[in-house]
C-alpha positions in Angstrom: -5.1 -40.5 14.3 -4.5 -37.1 15.6 -1.0 -36.0 15.5 -0.8 -36.4 19.3 -1.8 -39.9 19.3 0.7 -40.7 16.7 3.6 -39.2 18.6 2.3 -41.2 21.5 2.4 -44.5 19.8 5.5 -43.9 18.1 7.2 -43.4 21.9 5.5 -46.4 23.1 6.7 -48.5 20.2 10.0 -47.2 20.8 10.4 -48.1 24.1 8.8 -51.7 23.4 11.6 -52.1 20.7 14.2 -51.3 23.1 13.0 -53.9 25.8 12.3 -56.6 23.2 15.9 -56.0 21.9 17.4 -56.4 25.3 15.4 -59.9 25.7 16.1 -61.0 21.9 12.4 -61.1 21.4 11.2 -62.3 18.3 8.8 -59.5 18.0 11.3 -56.7 17.3 11.2 -56.9 13.4 7.4 -56.5 13.6 7.6 -53.5 16.2 10.3 -51.8 14.2 8.5 -52.0 10.8 5.5 -50.7 13.2 7.8 -47.9 14.3 8.9 -46.7 10.6 5.2 -46.6 9.2 4.1 -44.6 12.2 6.9 -42.1 12.0 6.3 -41.6 8.3 2.5 -41.0 8.9 3.0 -38.2 11.5 3.9 -35.2 8.9 1.1 -36.3 6.6 -1.5 -35.8 9.4 0.0 -32.4 10.6 -1.0 -30.4 7.8 -1.1 -27.3 9.8 2.6 -27.1 10.0 3.3 -28.6 6.4 6.5 -26.9 5.0 4.9 -25.7 1.8 1.6 -24.2 3.6 1.3 -20.4 2.7 0.8 -17.5 5.3 -2.3 -15.6 4.6 -1.3 -11.9 4.2 -4.1 -8.8 3.9 -3.1 -5.7 2.3 -5.4 -2.7 2.0 -5.4 -0.2 -1.0 -5.3 3.4 -0.6 -8.3 3.6 -3.1 -10.0 1.4 -5.4 -8.0 -0.9 -7.4 -6.3 0.8 -10.4 -3.3 0.2 -12.8 -1.4 2.4 -10.3 -1.5 -0.6 -8.0 -0.6 -3.3 -10.6 2.7 -3.9 -9.0 0.8 -5.8 -6.5 -0.9 -7.9 -8.9 2.2 -8.2 -10.9 4.1 -9.6 -7.9 1.3 -12.1 -7.4 1.3 -13.5 -10.9 5.1 -13.8 -10.9 5.0 -15.6 -7.5 7.0 -13.3 -5.8 4.6 -13.5 -2.9 4.1 -17.2 -3.1 7.9 -17.8 -3.2 8.3 -16.0 0.0 5.6 -18.3 1.6 2.8 -15.8 1.3 -0.8 -15.9 0.2 -1.9 -12.4 -0.5 -5.1 -11.1 -0.3 -5.7 -7.6 -2.0 -8.6 -5.5 -0.5 -9.9 -2.2 -2.3 -9.6 0.9 0.1 -11.7 4.1 0.7 -8.8 6.5 1.3 -5.4 6.7 3.2 -7.0 7.6 6.5 -9.0 4.5 6.7 -6.1 2.6 5.6 -4.1 3.9 8.4 -6.9 3.2 11.2 -7.2 -0.4 10.1 -3.4 -1.1 10.0 -3.1 0.4 13.4 -5.9 -1.6 14.9 -4.7 -5.0 13.5 -7.7 -5.5 10.9 -5.3 -5.8 8.0 -1.5 -6.6 8.0 -0.5 -4.0 5.5 -1.8 -0.9 3.6 -0.9 1.5 1.1 -1.2 5.0 2.7 -0.2 8.5 1.6 2.9 9.7 3.6 1.3 12.8 5.1 -2.1 10.5 6.3 0.4 8.4 7.6 2.3 11.0 9.6 -0.9 12.7 10.8 -2.3 9.5 12.1 1.1 8.9 14.1 0.8 12.1 15.6 -2.7 11.2 16.8 -1.3 8.3 18.5 -2.0 5.4 16.0 1.0 3.0 16.2 2.2 3.0 12.7 5.6 2.3 10.8 6.1 3.2 7.2 8.2 0.5 5.5 8.6 2.2 2.1 7.6 5.4 0.3 6.4 4.8 -3.4 5.9 8.4 -4.5 8.6 10.9 -3.1 6.3 13.7 -4.0 2.7 14.4 -3.8 0.8 13.9 -7.2 -2.4 16.4 -6.1 -3.5 18.7 -8.5 -6.2 21.1 -8.8 -8.0 20.2 -12.0 -10.5 21.9 -14.3 -11.8 21.7 -17.7 -10.0 23.7 -20.1 -12.6 26.1 -20.9 -12.5 27.3 -17.4 -9.2 29.2 -17.9 -8.1 28.2 -14.5 -4.0 27.9 -14.9 -3.0 30.0 -11.8 -4.0 29.6 -8.4 -5.7 33.0 -8.2 -7.7 31.9 -11.1 -9.9 30.0 -8.6 -11.2 33.4 -7.2 -14.9 33.7 -8.0 -14.9 29.9 -8.9 -16.7 26.9 -7.3 -14.1 24.4 -5.7 -15.4 20.8 -5.3 -13.9 19.7 -1.8 -14.2 16.1 -0.7 -14.0 17.3 3.0 -12.8 13.9 4.7 -9.9 13.3 2.0 -6.1 14.1 2.1 -6.8 16.1 -1.2 -8.9 18.6 0.6 -6.3 18.8 3.6 -3.7 19.5 0.7 -5.7 22.1 -0.7 -6.2 24.1 2.6 -2.2 23.9 3.1 -1.6 24.7 -0.6 -3.8 27.9 -0.1 -2.0 28.9 2.8 1.5 28.3 1.1 0.6 30.6 -1.9 -1.4 33.2 0.0 -4.8 32.4 -1.5 -7.6 34.1 0.1 -10.0 31.0 0.4 -13.0 33.4 1.3 -13.1 34.4 -2.3 -13.5 31.0 -3.5 -16.6 29.1 -3.0 -15.8 25.8 -1.4 -18.6 23.3 -2.1 -18.7 19.7 -0.5 -18.3 17.0 -3.4 -17.8 13.4 -3.8 -14.7 14.1 -6.1 -16.2 12.7 -9.2 -15.1 14.0 -12.4 -19.0 13.9 -13.3 -19.2 17.2 -10.7 -17.2 19.2 -13.6 -19.0 17.4 -16.6 -22.3 18.4 -15.2 -21.2 22.1 -14.1 -21.7 21.5 -10.4 -18.1 22.7 -9.9 -15.5 24.7 -11.6 -12.6 22.8 -10.2 -11.7 20.3 -7.4 -8.5 18.2 -6.1 -7.4 15.0 -7.3 -4.2 13.1 -8.4 -2.3 14.1 -11.7 -2.5 10.5 -12.7 -6.2 9.9 -12.0 -9.2 12.3 -12.6 -7.2 14.3 -15.3 -6.4 11.5 -17.1 -10.0 10.1 -16.9 -11.2 13.1 -18.1 -8.4 13.5 -21.0 -9.2 10.1 -22.4 -12.9 10.6 -22.7 -12.3 13.6 -24.9 -12.2 16.5 -22.3 -9.1 18.3 -22.2 -8.0 19.6 -18.9 -5.8 22.4 -17.1 -4.0 21.1 -13.9 -2.2 23.2 -11.2 0.2 20.7 -9.8 0.9 21.4 -6.0 4.4 20.2 -6.4 5.3 22.9 -8.8 4.6 25.5 -6.3 6.7 24.0 -3.6 4.7 21.4 -1.9 6.9 18.8 -0.6 5.6 15.8 1.2 5.8 12.1 0.7 2.8 10.5 -0.8 1.8 6.8 -1.4 3.8 4.5 1.0 3.7 1.1 2.6 2.8 0.9 6.3 2.3 -1.8 8.7 1.5 -1.4 12.7 4.4 -1.3 15.4 3.1 -4.7 16.7 3.8 -6.4 13.4 6.9 -4.7 12.9 8.1 -5.9 16.3 6.6 -9.6 16.5 6.7 -10.5 12.7 9.7 -9.4 11.2 10.3 -12.2 8.8 6.9 -11.5 7.6 7.6 -7.9 7.2 10.8 -8.5 5.4 9.3 -11.0 2.9 6.4 -9.0 2.0 8.2 -5.7 1.6 10.8 -7.5 -0.7 8.1 -9.0 -2.7 6.3 -5.8 -3.0 9.3 -3.7 -3.9 10.2 -6.5 -6.5 6.8 -6.3 -8.1 7.0 -2.1 -8.2 10.4 -2.3 -9.8 9.1 -4.5 -12.5 6.0 -2.4 -13.1 8.4 0.5 -13.7 10.5 -1.5 -16.3 7.7 -3.3 -17.9 4.3 -1.5 -17.5 2.4 -3.6 -20.2 3.1 -6.9 -18.4 2.0 -5.2 -15.1 -1.2 -3.9 -16.9 -1.6 -7.6 -18.3 -1.5 -8.9 -14.5 -4.0 -6.2 -13.3 -6.4 -6.9 -16.5 -6.2 -10.7 -15.1 -7.8 -9.6 -11.8 -10.9 -9.1 -13.6 -11.0 -5.3 -12.1 -10.1 -3.6 -15.3 -13.0 -1.6 -16.8 -11.1 0.9 -19.1 -8.1 -0.6 -20.7 -7.2 2.6 -22.3 -7.6 4.8 -19.5 -5.7 2.5 -17.3 -2.9 2.3 -19.7 -2.4 6.0 -19.7 -2.9 6.5 -16.2 -0.1 4.0 -15.5 2.1 5.7 -18.1 1.6 9.1 -16.3 2.4 7.5 -12.8 5.7 6.2 -14.4 6.7 9.6 -15.9 5.7 11.5 -12.7 8.3 9.3 -10.7 10.7 9.7 -13.4 11.0 13.4 -12.6 12.3 12.7 -9.1 14.0 9.1 -8.9 14.8 7.7 -5.8 17.7 5.3 -5.2 17.1 2.7 -3.6 13.5 2.5 -4.9 11.1 3.0 -1.9 13.9 4.4 0.4 13.2 7.4 2.7 15.5 9.9 4.2 15.3 11.8 7.4 15.4 15.2 5.5 12.2 13.9 3.4 10.1 13.0 6.6 11.2 16.3 8.5 10.2 18.2 5.4 6.8 16.6 5.2 6.3 17.0 9.0 7.6 20.7 8.9 5.1 21.4 6.2 2.1 19.9 8.1 3.1 21.9 11.0 3.5 25.2 9.1 -0.1 24.6 7.7 -1.5 23.7 11.1 -2.6 20.4 9.8 -0.9 18.9 12.7 -0.3 20.7 16.3 2.8 19.1 17.4 6.1 17.8 16.4 6.8 13.8 17.1 10.0 11.9 17.2 10.6 10.5 13.8 12.8 7.8 15.0 11.0 4.4 14.9 8.1 6.1 12.5 9.9 4.8 9.3 12.6 2.2 8.3 14.6 1.5 5.4 15.5 -1.8 6.9 13.7 -4.1 4.7 14.3 -2.2 1.5 16.1 -4.4 -1.3 19.3 -2.8 -1.9 
């Protein structure tokens, strides 16, 4: 029987019981028994509203899955999402710019996205809200093999710089060049897919990446590197963040609250117990190089420890103003937008 038919049958039986009761009809005990069984069957047939049913949620990563994302796999394994009624689906990413567009269009519920990319997207009219900031500083660096002797910005003069033109790292390279007064006309900027093989095969001399990613990949493979960390030269902007659409934020607040709380609980546990986090990521069968992923996560945690934030994941007006001012100064965005409503600490666990 369908739920609607069961409910109708129950109503009919109830009316009949009431009428029989007034007549002292002998059928009363039978109908009363039928009513009890009918009502008992209703919740069994209404599986769509079962109290234990989980809400499916999709989260898009900023890039391909790695140990830096292990907090999501850890939170899943520990039951943080399921305990909040959520069934999480983690999807690999193709960069923060893509993540921002997919969230804004409603194709995914949540995403990881660099803070500057989220602000650029918002300036372009995409309806995004930042729920938490995992990295309060940019982890971008310009890395090269040690034998190239590129240790200062002007050491790039006369060298080949591999630029992933559609990426955040290239936008940051342009901003960094303006910040430190580099004459990019003296640098041979070449389009590059951003893989470490470009350096190993001597296609380029240096390129941009994240301090915990490509440099670690090279080091663990036995290739010493030099890094020019952008943050060491005064580049201050929010990096990896958690975003959702304005529509989700307005209309599904219980979902946003539950998802943010479970995510931040996993992130905090990853920082406290990286080995357990690595184990959860390994269980996903996505780990191809355990040593690389372990060293990478260690470097992420060390980088975050340089500038700890309390509460974890929280944002400040000053931090977002600094990020926006920097993007304006470097002509990456061409207008200032109101920051009220662009970000919130409402769902950050205290």
